[in-house]
C-alpha positions as CSV (number, residue, x, y, z in Angstrom):
1,X,90.9,100.9,155.2
2,X,93.5,102.7,153.0
3,X,92.6,103.3,149.1
4,X,94.9,102.6,146.3
5,X,95.7,106.6,146.4
6,X,96.7,106.3,150.1
7,X,98.7,103.3,149.5
8,X,100.6,105.2,146.6
9,X,101.2,108.3,148.5
10,X,102.8,106.2,151.3
11,X,105.1,104.6,149.0
12,X,106.2,107.8,147.5
13,X,106.5,108.8,151.3
14,X,108.6,106.0,151.7
15,X,110.8,106.5,148.6
16,X,111.5,110.5,150.0
17,X,112.4,109.3,153.5
18,X,115.0,106.7,152.1
19,X,116.7,109.3,149.7
20,X,116.7,112.0,152.3
21,X,118.2,109.8,155.0
22,X,121.1,108.7,152.4
23,X,121.5,112.8,151.5
24,X,122.0,113.1,155.4
25,X,124.6,110.6,155.6
26,X,126.3,111.7,152.4
27,X,126.4,115.3,153.7
28,X,127.7,114.0,156.9
29,X,130.6,112.1,155.7
30,X,131.4,115.3,153.4
31,X,131.6,117.3,156.5
32,X,133.8,114.9,158.4
33,X,136.3,114.8,155.6
34,X,136.4,118.6,154.8
35,X,135.9,120.0,158.2
36,X,139.7,119.6,159.1
37,X,140.6,121.5,156.0
38,X,138.3,124.1,156.8
39,X,140.1,127.5,158.5
40,X,138.6,128.8,161.6
41,X,140.6,132.0,161.6
42,X,141.8,134.7,158.6
43,X,145.5,134.6,157.8
44,X,146.9,138.0,158.1
45,X,150.5,139.0,156.2
46,X,152.6,142.2,156.0
47,X,153.2,143.5,152.8
48,X,155.3,146.9,151.8
49,X,154.3,149.0,149.4
50,X,156.2,151.2,146.6
51,X,156.6,153.7,149.3
52,X,158.2,151.7,151.6
53,X,155.2,151.4,154.1
54,X,154.1,148.3,155.7
55,X,150.1,147.2,155.4
56,X,148.6,143.8,156.7
57,X,147.1,142.3,154.3
58,X,144.8,138.9,154.8
59,X,146.2,136.2,152.5
60,X,143.6,133.7,153.4
61,X,140.0,134.1,154.7
62,X,138.3,131.8,157.3
63,X,135.7,129.2,156.4
64,X,131.9,130.4,156.1
65,X,130.5,130.0,159.8
66,X,127.8,127.8,158.5
67,X,130.2,125.4,157.7
68,X,132.1,125.8,160.8
69,X,129.0,124.3,162.7
70,X,129.1,121.4,161.1
71,X,131.9,120.2,163.9
72,X,133.0,116.3,164.1
73,X,130.3,115.6,166.8
74,X,127.4,117.3,164.6
75,X,128.5,115.4,161.7
76,X,128.3,112.4,163.3
77,X,125.0,113.0,164.6
78,X,123.9,114.0,161.1
79,X,125.3,110.7,160.1
80,X,123.5,108.9,162.5
81,X,120.4,110.4,162.0
82,X,120.5,109.9,158.2
83,X,120.9,106.4,158.8
84,X,117.7,106.3,160.9
85,X,115.6,108.3,158.4
86,X,116.6,106.2,155.8
87,X,116.2,102.8,158.0
88,X,112.4,104.0,158.9
89,X,110.6,103.4,155.6
90,X,112.0,99.9,156.2
91,X,110.8,99.3,159.4
92,X,107.5,99.4,157.9
93,X,105.9,97.9,154.8
94,X,102.4,98.1,153.1
95,X,100.3,95.1,152.4
96,X,98.4,95.8,149.1
97,X,94.6,94.9,148.8
98,X,94.0,91.5,147.2
99,X,97.0,90.0,148.0
100,X,98.1,87.2,150.7
101,X,101.5,87.3,152.3
102,X,103.6,84.8,153.8
103,X,106.2,86.5,156.1
104,X,109.3,84.6,157.2
105,X,111.0,86.1,160.5
106,X,114.3,85.8,160.9
107,X,114.1,83.7,163.7
108,X,112.4,80.7,161.9
109,X,108.8,81.5,162.3
110,X,106.0,82.0,159.9
111,X,102.9,84.1,159.7
112,X,99.9,85.2,157.2
113,X,99.1,88.7,156.8
114,X,95.7,89.1,154.7
115,X,94.8,92.4,155.9
116,X,95.8,95.5,153.6
117,X,97.5,98.7,154.9
118,X,100.5,99.4,156.9
119,X,102.3,96.8,159.0
120,X,105.6,96.8,161.1
121,X,108.6,95.1,159.7
122,X,111.2,93.3,161.4
123,X,114.5,93.7,159.5
124,X,115.8,90.6,157.8
125,X,112.1,89.6,157.4
126,X,111.2,88.0,153.9
127,X,107.7,88.1,152.3
128,X,106.0,85.5,149.8
129,X,103.1,87.5,148.1
130,X,100.3,85.8,146.3
131,X,97.2,87.3,144.9
132,X,93.9,86.1,146.5
133,X,92.5,85.6,142.9
134,X,94.8,84.6,139.9
135,X,93.3,84.8,136.5
136,X,94.8,82.8,133.9
137,X,94.1,83.1,130.3
138,X,94.9,81.3,126.8
139,X,94.4,83.4,123.7
140,X,94.5,82.5,119.9
141,X,97.7,84.0,118.7
142,X,96.1,85.1,115.3
143,X,92.7,86.3,116.5
144,X,94.0,88.4,119.6
145,X,97.2,90.2,120.6
146,X,99.1,88.7,123.6
147,X,99.3,91.6,126.3
148,X,100.5,90.6,129.6
149,X,98.8,92.1,132.8
150,X,99.7,93.0,136.0
151,X,97.5,90.9,137.7
152,X,96.2,88.2,135.1
153,X,98.7,85.5,133.3
154,X,98.2,85.6,129.4
155,X,99.4,82.6,127.8
156,X,99.4,81.4,124.1
157,X,96.5,78.6,123.4
158,X,97.6,75.3,122.5
159,X,96.5,72.7,120.2
160,X,94.0,69.9,121.5
161,X,92.9,66.7,120.0
162,X,89.1,65.5,120.4
163,X,88.0,62.0,120.1
164,X,87.0,62.0,116.8
165,X,91.2,63.0,115.9
166,X,89.6,66.4,115.5
167,X,92.4,69.0,116.4
168,X,91.8,72.5,117.6
169,X,93.7,75.6,119.3
170,X,91.2,76.0,122.5
171,X,91.2,79.4,124.0
172,X,90.4,79.1,127.6
173,X,90.1,81.0,130.9
174,X,90.5,80.0,134.4
175,X,90.2,81.9,137.6
176,X,92.0,80.6,140.7
177,X,91.2,81.8,144.4
178,X,93.7,81.0,147.2
179,X,91.9,79.6,150.4
180,X,93.6,81.4,153.2
181,X,90.9,80.2,156.1
182,X,93.5,77.6,156.8
183,X,96.8,79.3,157.5
184,X,99.0,76.4,158.2
185,X,98.1,74.9,154.7
186,X,98.7,78.2,153.1
187,X,102.0,78.8,154.6
188,X,103.1,75.2,153.4
189,X,102.0,75.8,150.0
190,X,103.6,79.4,150.1
191,X,107.1,77.8,151.2
192,X,106.7,74.9,148.9
193,X,106.3,77.1,145.6
194,X,108.4,80.3,147.2
195,X,106.7,82.4,144.8
196,X,103.5,83.1,142.9
197,X,105.1,82.5,139.3
198,X,106.6,79.3,140.6
199,X,102.9,78.4,142.0
200,X,101.4,79.4,138.6
201,X,103.8,77.9,136.2
202,X,104.9,74.8,138.0
203,X,101.5,73.6,139.5
204,X,98.5,75.3,138.0
205,X,99.4,75.7,134.2
206,X,100.6,71.8,134.0
207,X,97.7,70.6,135.6
208,X,95.4,72.8,133.6
209,X,97.0,71.5,130.3
210,X,96.7,67.8,131.5
211,X,92.9,68.3,132.5
212,X,91.9,70.0,129.3
213,X,93.7,67.5,127.2
214,X,91.7,64.3,129.4
215,X,88.4,66.5,128.7
216,X,89.0,66.8,125.0
217,X,89.1,63.1,124.8
218,X,85.9,62.3,126.3
219,X,84.2,64.9,123.7
220,X,83.9,64.9,119.7
221,X,84.4,67.9,118.0
222,X,80.8,67.2,116.3
223,X,79.4,67.2,119.9
224,X,81.3,70.4,121.0
225,X,80.1,72.6,118.2
226,X,76.4,70.8,118.7
227,X,75.5,72.3,122.1
228,X,78.1,70.2,123.9
229,X,80.3,73.1,125.2
230,X,78.8,73.6,128.4
231,X,79.1,70.2,129.5
232,X,82.7,70.3,128.6
233,X,83.0,73.3,130.7
234,X,81.4,71.6,133.4
235,X,83.5,68.7,133.3
236,X,86.6,70.8,132.7
237,X,86.1,72.4,135.9
238,X,85.0,69.8,138.1
239,X,88.3,68.0,137.1
240,X,90.5,70.9,137.8
241,X,88.7,71.2,141.2
242,X,88.6,67.4,142.1
243,X,90.7,65.4,140.1
244,X,91.1,64.1,136.6
245,X,88.8,61.4,135.5
246,X,90.3,57.9,134.8
247,X,89.3,56.9,131.5
248,X,89.2,53.4,129.7
249,X,89.1,52.8,126.0
250,X,85.9,51.5,124.2
251,X,85.3,50.3,120.8
252,X,83.1,52.1,118.2
253,X,80.6,49.5,118.2
254,X,79.7,50.1,122.0
255,X,78.2,53.2,123.3
256,X,81.1,55.2,124.5
257,X,80.3,57.6,127.3
258,X,81.0,61.1,126.1
259,X,80.5,62.8,129.3
260,X,77.2,61.6,130.4
261,X,75.9,60.8,126.7
262,X,76.3,57.5,125.6
263,X,76.4,58.4,121.8
264,X,79.2,59.7,119.4
265,X,78.3,61.7,116.7
266,X,80.8,62.6,113.5
267,X,80.8,65.5,110.8
268,X,81.7,64.0,107.5
269,X,82.6,60.6,108.8
270,X,84.9,58.7,106.6
271,X,86.4,55.5,106.3
272,X,89.5,56.6,108.5
273,X,87.1,57.6,111.0
274,X,86.6,53.9,112.1
275,X,90.3,53.9,113.6
276,X,89.4,56.5,116.2
277,X,90.0,55.4,120.0
278,X,87.1,56.4,122.1
279,X,87.2,56.9,126.1
280,X,84.7,56.8,128.6
281,X,84.8,57.8,132.4
282,X,85.4,54.9,134.6
283,X,82.7,54.5,137.6
284,X,82.8,53.3,141.0
285,X,79.6,53.0,142.9
286,X,78.0,55.6,140.8
287,X,81.0,58.2,141.3
288,X,83.8,58.7,138.7
289,X,87.2,57.2,139.5
290,X,90.1,60.1,139.8
291,X,93.3,60.4,139.3
292,X,95.4,61.4,142.5
293,X,96.1,65.2,142.8
294,X,93.8,68.2,142.4
295,X,94.1,72.2,143.0
296,X,92.2,71.6,145.8
297,X,95.2,69.8,147.4
298,X,97.0,73.2,147.3
299,X,94.3,74.8,148.9
300,X,93.4,76.4,145.4
301,X,89.6,76.9,144.5
302,X,88.4,77.2,140.8
303,X,85.9,79.8,140.7
304,X,85.6,79.8,136.6
305,X,86.7,77.4,133.8
306,X,85.4,78.3,130.4
307,X,86.2,77.5,126.9
308,X,86.1,81.0,124.9
309,X,86.9,79.9,121.4
310,X,88.0,77.0,119.6
311,X,90.0,77.7,116.2
312,X,89.4,74.1,114.6
313,X,92.0,72.5,111.9
314,X,91.4,73.2,108.3
315,X,90.3,69.5,107.7
316,X,87.1,70.3,110.1
317,X,86.4,73.6,108.6
318,X,86.0,71.8,105.4
319,X,83.5,69.2,107.1
320,X,81.5,72.0,108.4
321,X,81.3,73.5,105.3
322,X,79.9,70.4,103.7
323,X,77.7,70.1,106.7
324,X,76.6,73.4,106.6
325,X,75.7,73.2,102.6
326,X,73.8,69.7,103.6
327,X,71.8,71.7,106.2
328,X,71.2,74.8,104.2
329,X,69.5,72.2,101.5
330,X,67.7,70.1,104.2
331,X,66.3,73.6,105.7
332,X,65.0,74.6,101.8
333,X,63.5,71.4,101.4
334,X,62.1,71.6,105.0
335,X,60.9,74.9,104.1
336,X,59.4,74.1,101.0
337,X,57.5,71.0,102.7
338,X,56.1,73.0,105.5
339,X,55.0,75.7,102.8
340,X,53.2,73.0,101.1
341,X,51.9,71.7,104.2
342,X,50.7,75.0,105.2
343,X,49.0,75.6,101.5
344,X,47.1,72.2,102.1
345,X,46.1,73.3,105.8
346,X,44.8,76.8,104.2
347,X,42.7,74.7,101.5
348,X,41.3,72.5,104.4
349,X,40.5,75.5,106.6
350,X,38.9,77.1,103.7
351,X,36.8,74.3,103.0
352,X,36.0,73.9,106.7
353,X,35.0,77.7,107.1
354,X,32.6,77.4,104.0
355,X,31.3,74.1,105.5
356,X,30.8,76.2,109.1
357,X,29.2,79.0,107.2
358,X,26.6,76.7,105.4
359,X,26.2,75.1,108.7
360,X,25.8,78.2,110.2
361,X,22.9,79.3,107.9
362,X,21.1,75.8,107.9
363,X,21.4,76.0,111.7
364,X,19.9,79.5,111.7
365,X,16.9,78.5,109.5
366,X,16.2,75.6,111.8
367,X,16.3,78.1,114.7
368,X,14.1,80.4,113.2
369,X,11.8,77.5,112.3
370,X,11.8,76.1,115.8
371,X,11.4,79.6,117.7
372,X,8.1,80.2,115.2
373,X,6.7,76.8,116.3
374,X,7.5,77.4,119.9
375,X,5.7,80.7,119.4
376,X,2.8,79.1,118.0
377,X,2.6,76.6,120.7
378,X,3.0,79.6,123.5
379,X,0.2,81.4,121.8
380,X,-2.2,78.3,121.7
381,X,-1.0,77.6,125.5
382,X,-2.0,81.4,126.4
383,X,-5.1,81.2,124.6
384,X,-5.9,77.9,126.5
385,X,-5.0,79.4,129.8
386,X,-7.2,82.4,128.9
387,X,-10.4,80.2,128.4
388,X,-9.6,78.1,131.4
389,X,-9.4,81.4,133.4
390,X,-12.9,82.7,131.7
391,X,-14.3,79.2,132.8
392,X,-13.2,79.5,136.2
393,X,-14.4,83.1,136.6
394,X,-17.8,82.1,135.1
395,X,-17.9,79.3,137.7
396,X,-16.7,81.6,140.5
397,X,-19.3,83.9,139.8
398,X,-21.9,81.1,139.6
399,X,-21.1,80.1,142.9
400,X,-21.0,83.6,144.1
401,X,-24.4,84.3,142.8
402,X,-25.7,81.2,144.5
403,X,-23.7,82.0,147.7
404,X,-25.5,85.6,147.8
405,X,-28.8,84.2,146.8
406,X,-28.3,82.0,150.1
407,X,-27.3,84.7,151.8
408,X,-30.1,86.6,151.1
409,X,-32.3,84.0,151.7
410,X,-31.1,83.2,155.2
411,X,-31.3,86.7,155.7
412,X,-34.9,86.9,154.6
413,X,-35.7,83.8,156.8
414,X,-34.0,84.9,160.2
415,X,-35.0,88.8,159.9
416,X,-37.0,90.2,163.0
417,X,-40.4,92.0,162.4
418,X,-41.9,92.5,158.6
419,X,-39.2,90.9,156.9
420,X,-38.4,91.5,153.0
421,X,-39.7,88.1,152.3
422,X,-42.9,88.9,154.0
423,X,-43.1,92.2,152.0
424,X,-42.3,89.9,148.8
425,X,-45.3,87.9,149.9
426,X,-47.6,91.1,150.3
427,X,-46.4,92.3,147.0
428,X,-47.1,89.0,145.4
429,X,-50.4,88.6,147.0
430,X,-51.3,92.2,145.8
431,X,-50.4,91.8,142.1
432,X,-52.3,88.7,142.5
433,X,-55.2,90.0,143.8
434,X,-55.4,92.7,141.2
435,X,-55.1,90.1,138.4
436,X,-58.1,88.2,140.2
437,X,-60.0,91.5,140.4
438,X,-59.4,92.0,136.6
439,X,-60.5,88.6,136.0
440,X,-63.8,88.7,138.0
441,X,-65.0,92.2,136.9
442,X,-65.3,90.4,133.3
443,X,-67.6,87.4,135.2
444,X,-71.1,87.7,134.7
445,X,-72.9,86.0,138.1
446,X,-77.1,85.2,137.7
447,X,-79.5,87.9,138.3
448,X,-81.4,86.0,140.8
449,X,-79.3,83.7,143.7
450,X,-81.5,81.6,146.1
451,X,-80.0,82.1,149.6
452,X,-81.4,79.7,152.1
453,X,-82.0,82.2,155.2
454,X,-82.7,80.7,158.2
455,X,-83.8,77.3,157.0
456,X,-86.0,79.1,154.5
457,X,-85.9,77.9,151.1
458,X,-86.6,79.6,148.0
459,X,-85.6,83.0,148.7
460,X,-84.3,85.0,145.9
461,X,-82.2,88.2,146.1
462,X,-81.5,90.4,143.0
463,X,-78.3,90.8,141.9
464,X,-78.6,93.9,140.2
465,X,-81.2,95.6,142.6
466,X,-78.3,96.1,145.1
467,X,-80.2,94.4,148.1
468,X,-77.1,92.0,148.8
469,X,-73.9,93.8,147.3
470,X,-71.9,92.4,150.1
471,X,-72.4,88.8,148.9
472,X,-70.3,89.7,145.7
473,X,-67.5,91.0,148.0
474,X,-67.3,87.8,150.2
475,X,-67.2,85.6,147.1
476,X,-64.4,87.5,145.7
477,X,-62.5,87.6,149.0
478,X,-62.8,83.8,149.2
479,X,-62.0,83.3,145.5
480,X,-58.9,85.3,146.1
481,X,-58.1,83.7,149.4
482,X,-58.2,80.2,147.4
483,X,-56.2,81.7,144.7
484,X,-53.2,82.8,146.7
485,X,-53.1,79.8,149.1
486,X,-50.9,77.9,146.6
487,X,-48.6,80.9,146.1
488,X,-47.8,81.0,150.0
489,X,-47.2,77.3,150.2
490,X,-45.0,77.5,147.2
491,X,-43.1,80.4,148.5
492,X,-42.9,78.7,151.8
């Protein structure tokens, strides 16, 4: 793919070849004319000097050998070669980037060339070149200097009237692209318009002006400056691409369809404003009706359509100044009201803060008392639980002692040999016998006892004489036995 620098060099080369070819043809023609007048030999003549001697003198010299080389045949060859060199650039042509070419051949056929670079050219072929993108911009004459561009059309903006009778010079810009996917349609448009300038000024610009005028009817100047510019651009682009809306006049008493908004807003309305004409879009089955004809009919696509700036008439500027003053006063009042509202809110918030602080203190005291009461209850519960634990412990110890005693008793009752129980009885009897002996030692028996020995009555024995000491022992033993029987039974 050739770059712009390469294309520039190729153009220079074409010019150089053309110049060289023309120079060769001129040189050949000159040589064809001059060659017959050139001398091929020197002309010698005889001259006599003062002494009478004759000398040979060259009176006319022959032409330069290089010039003598260009004979008629060579000059004709140079002439023909120069013609070919001069004709060579015309056999090729350069397609510039971003440009479409409708090629018209001598025999009547047409062709589309969209690739940039060098292409062969048939003599007597004509070209209609159209840019792939055509920018058209209207500028305000006072604010912007109109400077033409090689690739864009810069025009002077025109005054438009909006539906509230306010006029303004609308600076806008559009970008149109050429659809060359359909070659037959493109060639038909190219042949019909014959040039890009004719396409722009006879098709695009008049249609654009009509669409801009039609769009201005649907919106008031107040709506435009109040945020409706984007809606204006949308309707502007839609009509350029698909055709202008069919409009119908409505009364001010009814709700006008101002590009999708059923309302009419005015700035500084006066009694004269009631005489305005309001238009709305006519719809059919939910789709806007359109007039015939659009840029798409020519294979053109609207890539961009925006309003850059509007220079309003002085009357509307006065309305805007009055509105700005009203808005400023309203804003001041609004700010004052908001300030008072914030001050009131601050007082309320301060009261709420104090209330919340006091409530927090009371809640804190209440929480403290509640915690203290809960602590006391928990302490009482702990004391009660401790007493219950002690009581349960005492019961357990009592049951333990009874259980141990029963176990001990069971062990004593069931043990073989001399058990602890028997030892206990012996120890108890011995202890009681000691007590009985101590009691008998202080007892006085009669000095004489009558004993019936073998049926003999009246026998007497002296107690102190020691004649029958064993009698005391027997009595003591029998007495001890009688005393031990209750203890043994009780133990059993």
